[in-house]
C-alpha positions as CSV (number, residue, x, y, z in Angstrom):
1,X,62.1,182.2,87.2
2,X,63.8,180.7,88.3
3,X,77.2,171.9,99.1
4,X,79.2,170.6,100.7
5,X,82.3,172.2,102.3
6,X,85.3,170.7,103.8
7,X,86.1,172.0,107.4
8,X,89.7,172.7,106.4
9,X,88.6,175.0,103.5
10,X,86.2,176.9,105.8
11,X,88.9,177.4,108.4
12,X,91.3,178.7,105.8
13,X,88.7,181.0,104.3
14,X,87.7,182.3,107.7
15,X,91.3,183.2,108.5
16,X,91.6,185.0,105.2
17,X,88.3,186.9,105.9
18,X,89.7,188.2,109.2
19,X,92.9,189.3,107.5
20,X,90.9,191.1,104.8
21,X,88.9,193.1,107.4
22,X,85.6,194.8,107.0
23,X,84.5,195.7,103.5
24,X,81.9,197.7,101.7
25,X,80.0,194.7,100.3
26,X,79.2,192.1,102.9
27,X,78.5,188.5,101.9
28,X,75.2,186.9,102.8
29,X,75.4,184.0,104.3
30,X,71.4,167.1,70.9
31,X,73.9,165.1,72.5
32,X,73.2,162.3,74.9
33,X,72.4,163.5,78.4
34,X,75.1,162.9,81.0
35,X,74.9,162.7,84.8
36,X,77.4,162.1,87.5
37,X,80.9,163.2,88.4
38,X,82.9,165.7,86.5
39,X,86.7,165.8,86.2
40,X,88.7,168.8,87.3
41,X,90.0,170.4,84.1
42,X,91.2,173.8,82.9
43,X,88.0,175.8,82.3
44,X,89.3,177.0,79.0
45,X,91.1,173.8,77.8
46,X,89.0,172.7,74.8
47,X,91.6,170.5,73.1
48,X,92.7,168.5,76.1
49,X,96.4,169.5,76.0
50,X,96.5,171.1,79.4
51,X,96.8,174.6,78.1
52,X,93.9,177.1,78.2
53,X,92.3,178.5,75.1
54,X,90.5,181.8,74.6
55,X,87.3,181.9,72.6
56,X,86.5,185.0,70.5
57,X,83.5,185.9,68.5
58,X,83.8,188.2,65.4
59,X,81.3,190.6,63.9
60,X,79.7,187.9,61.7
61,X,79.0,185.6,64.6
62,X,81.9,183.2,63.9
63,X,83.7,181.8,67.0
64,X,87.5,181.4,67.0
65,X,89.8,179.6,69.4
66,X,93.1,181.1,70.3
67,X,95.8,179.3,72.3
68,X,98.8,181.4,73.4
69,X,100.5,183.0,70.5
70,X,99.3,180.4,68.0
71,X,97.1,181.5,65.0
72,X,93.4,181.5,65.7
73,X,91.4,178.4,64.6
74,X,87.8,178.7,63.4
75,X,85.3,176.9,65.6
76,X,82.0,177.6,63.8
77,X,79.4,180.1,62.8
78,X,76.1,181.2,64.3
79,X,77.2,182.4,67.7
80,X,75.7,185.8,67.2
81,X,72.4,184.4,68.6
82,X,73.9,184.6,72.1
83,X,74.0,187.7,74.4
84,X,76.4,185.9,76.7
85,X,79.1,183.3,76.0
86,X,80.9,181.8,79.0
87,X,83.5,179.1,79.2
88,X,82.3,176.9,82.1
89,X,84.8,174.0,82.6
90,X,83.5,170.5,82.5
91,X,79.8,170.8,83.4
92,X,78.5,167.7,81.7
93,X,81.0,164.9,82.1
94,X,82.9,165.4,78.8
95,X,86.2,165.6,80.7
96,X,87.1,168.8,78.7
97,X,85.9,172.4,78.8
98,X,82.4,173.2,77.8
99,X,80.7,176.4,76.8
100,X,77.3,177.9,77.6
101,X,75.4,180.6,75.6
102,X,72.4,182.6,76.7
103,X,70.2,183.8,74.0
104,X,67.9,186.9,73.8
105,X,65.0,184.9,75.3
106,X,67.0,184.0,78.4
107,X,67.5,180.4,77.4
108,X,70.8,178.7,78.3
109,X,72.4,176.3,75.7
110,X,75.2,173.9,76.5
111,X,77.9,173.3,73.9
112,X,79.9,170.2,75.0
113,X,83.6,170.0,74.3
114,X,84.8,167.0,72.4
115,X,88.5,167.3,73.2
116,X,89.8,168.5,69.8
117,X,89.0,172.2,70.2
118,X,85.5,171.8,68.7
119,X,82.1,171.2,70.3
120,X,79.5,168.6,69.8
121,X,77.2,169.2,66.8
122,X,73.9,169.2,68.8
123,X,73.7,171.9,71.4
124,X,71.6,171.1,74.6
125,X,68.9,173.4,75.8
126,X,69.1,173.9,79.6
127,X,67.3,176.2,81.9
128,X,65.4,179.4,81.0
129,X,65.1,182.7,83.0
130,X,68.7,183.9,82.6
131,X,67.5,187.2,81.0
132,X,66.8,188.3,84.6
133,X,70.5,188.7,85.1
134,X,72.8,191.6,84.2
135,X,76.1,189.8,84.5
136,X,77.3,186.2,84.4
137,X,80.7,184.6,85.3
138,X,81.3,180.9,85.0
139,X,84.0,178.3,85.3
140,X,85.1,178.6,89.0
141,X,84.2,176.3,91.8
142,X,83.0,178.6,94.5
143,X,81.0,176.1,96.5
144,X,83.8,173.7,97.2
145,X,82.3,170.5,95.8
146,X,84.7,170.1,92.9
147,X,82.2,171.2,90.2
148,X,82.4,174.5,88.4
149,X,79.6,176.9,89.2
150,X,78.1,180.1,87.7
151,X,77.6,183.4,89.5
152,X,75.1,186.0,88.3
153,X,74.2,189.5,89.3
154,X,70.5,190.3,89.0
155,X,68.8,193.6,88.2
156,X,68.6,194.5,91.9
157,X,72.4,194.1,92.4
158,X,72.1,190.8,94.2
159,X,74.8,188.2,93.6
160,X,73.3,184.7,93.0
161,X,75.4,181.5,93.0
162,X,74.1,178.6,91.0
163,X,76.1,175.5,92.0
164,X,77.1,173.0,89.3
165,X,75.2,169.8,89.1
166,X,77.3,167.6,86.7
167,X,74.2,167.2,84.4
168,X,74.5,168.7,81.0
169,X,70.7,169.1,80.5
170,X,70.4,171.0,83.8
171,X,74.0,172.1,84.6
172,X,73.2,174.5,87.4
173,X,71.0,174.4,90.6
174,X,68.1,176.8,90.1
175,X,65.7,176.5,93.1
176,X,68.5,176.1,95.6
177,X,70.7,179.0,94.3
178,X,72.7,180.9,97.0
179,X,72.1,184.5,97.8
180,X,75.7,185.7,98.1
181,X,75.1,189.4,99.0
182,X,73.7,192.7,97.8
183,X,75.4,195.8,96.3
184,X,77.0,194.0,93.3
185,X,75.2,196.4,90.9
186,X,78.1,198.8,91.4
187,X,80.3,196.7,89.2
188,X,80.7,197.0,85.4
189,X,82.6,193.7,85.0
190,X,82.9,190.5,87.0
191,X,85.2,187.5,86.4
192,X,85.4,184.1,88.0
193,X,89.2,183.6,88.3
194,X,89.6,180.5,90.4
195,X,91.7,180.5,93.5
196,X,93.9,183.5,93.3
197,X,93.7,184.4,97.0
198,X,95.7,181.5,98.3
199,X,93.0,179.5,99.9
200,X,91.3,176.5,98.3
201,X,88.1,178.2,97.1
202,X,87.3,180.0,93.8
203,X,87.4,183.8,93.9
204,X,85.9,186.6,92.0
205,X,87.3,189.9,90.8
206,X,85.0,192.8,90.0
207,X,85.6,196.3,88.5
208,X,83.6,199.3,89.5
209,X,82.5,202.3,87.4
210,X,85.6,204.2,88.6
211,X,87.9,201.5,87.2
212,X,88.9,200.1,90.5
213,X,89.4,196.3,90.6
214,X,88.3,194.4,93.8
215,X,89.0,190.9,95.0
216,X,86.2,188.9,96.6
217,X,87.9,185.9,98.1
218,X,85.7,182.8,98.1
219,X,85.0,181.0,101.4
220,X,84.2,177.7,99.7
221,X,80.5,177.6,100.6
222,X,79.2,179.9,97.8
223,X,79.8,183.1,99.8
224,X,82.7,185.6,99.8
225,X,84.8,187.5,102.2
226,X,84.6,191.3,102.3
227,X,86.2,192.8,99.3
228,X,89.8,194.1,99.2
229,X,91.1,196.6,96.7
230,X,93.5,195.4,94.0
231,X,94.1,198.7,92.2
232,X,92.8,201.3,89.8
233,X,93.0,202.0,86.1
234,X,91.1,198.8,85.0
235,X,88.5,200.8,83.0
236,X,90.9,200.7,80.0
237,X,89.6,197.1,79.5
238,X,86.3,196.0,78.1
239,X,86.5,192.4,79.3
240,X,88.2,190.4,82.0
241,X,88.4,186.6,81.7
242,X,89.6,184.1,84.2
243,X,91.6,182.0,81.7
244,X,93.1,179.4,84.0
245,X,96.7,178.5,84.4
246,X,98.2,180.0,81.2
247,X,101.9,179.7,82.2
248,X,101.7,176.3,83.9
249,X,103.0,177.5,87.2
250,X,100.1,176.1,89.2
251,X,98.3,179.4,89.6
252,X,95.3,180.7,87.8
253,X,95.8,183.8,85.5
254,X,93.6,186.4,83.9
255,X,93.2,187.8,80.4
256,X,92.2,191.5,80.0
257,X,91.1,192.8,76.7
258,X,90.7,196.4,75.6
259,X,91.2,198.9,72.7
260,X,94.9,198.8,73.2
261,X,95.2,195.0,73.0
262,X,95.0,191.8,75.0
263,X,97.1,191.3,78.1
264,X,97.9,188.3,80.4
265,X,97.9,189.0,84.1
266,X,99.7,186.1,85.8
267,X,98.5,185.0,89.2
268,X,100.8,185.4,92.2
269,X,99.0,183.4,94.8
270,X,99.1,186.5,97.1
271,X,95.7,188.0,97.9
272,X,97.3,191.4,98.7
273,X,98.6,191.6,95.1
274,X,97.0,188.7,93.2
275,X,98.4,189.7,89.7
276,X,101.9,190.3,88.3
277,X,102.5,193.1,85.8
278,X,100.6,192.6,82.5
279,X,102.3,190.9,79.6
280,X,101.0,191.7,76.1
281,X,99.2,188.7,74.6
282,X,97.8,189.8,71.2
283,X,95.6,187.4,69.4
284,X,97.2,186.1,66.2
285,X,95.2,185.5,63.1
286,X,91.5,184.8,63.4
287,X,89.2,187.6,62.3
288,X,89.4,190.6,64.6
289,X,87.9,192.9,65.7
290,X,86.1,190.7,68.2
291,X,82.9,191.7,70.0
292,X,83.3,189.3,72.9
293,X,85.8,186.8,74.4
294,X,85.3,183.9,76.8
């Protein structure tokens, strides 16, 4: 089985943590391989046009790409082999969004974006051992180094942060993962949403069994401030996805999908009320119903 942080970011996050007050959950402190720097890009931008896309898998295992209200475009078949599919941002130096899939054996596979909405023909096998986790959320930089990370909740309810490396053959730190706190087993859904709290660090939102959504503001070092309540009623949704900046106002937004449809929650930049009222954003074309979105 398996950081670096600017002082200004830490100061801002510390001030926010004080404002949030005490919480229930306390943070503890085959393609050619690529290494090196990654470029900041929309985690869900797979065609390099600056607008985020939503990936959706149908019952046959075919993956579709949806952008705004445009008709869905078929990406490819065979994606039913994955238990989890996560849009990760640029984790391998491709300068566009990439995707990871975790199969039933716990192996992670990297599908590198090529910039036209599709992915490289040869998937890359990365680390194993991911079957140990109950939930994954990727695409947000929570360690403050400019690379997108992945967070995971294990079977004991511990949140682990695996920092991004910039290497597509081993995209995340394994041995040096960060223990970001206990008690995360109470959540039924977790999404990495980027900086919605108004600091410079990536944040998480998490929904509990009662349908209450909570904000965990990132401190920029892989840990999080005590949680603050966003609101109730979120159990009507089956999935929450940090989609990136869908309306191009400079703030990250979130997609929520449920039996009544797909909705866009625009970010406000205010940690006390991080999302505006939902706007219906039904997926056009494609091949619904979908069993997962990313």
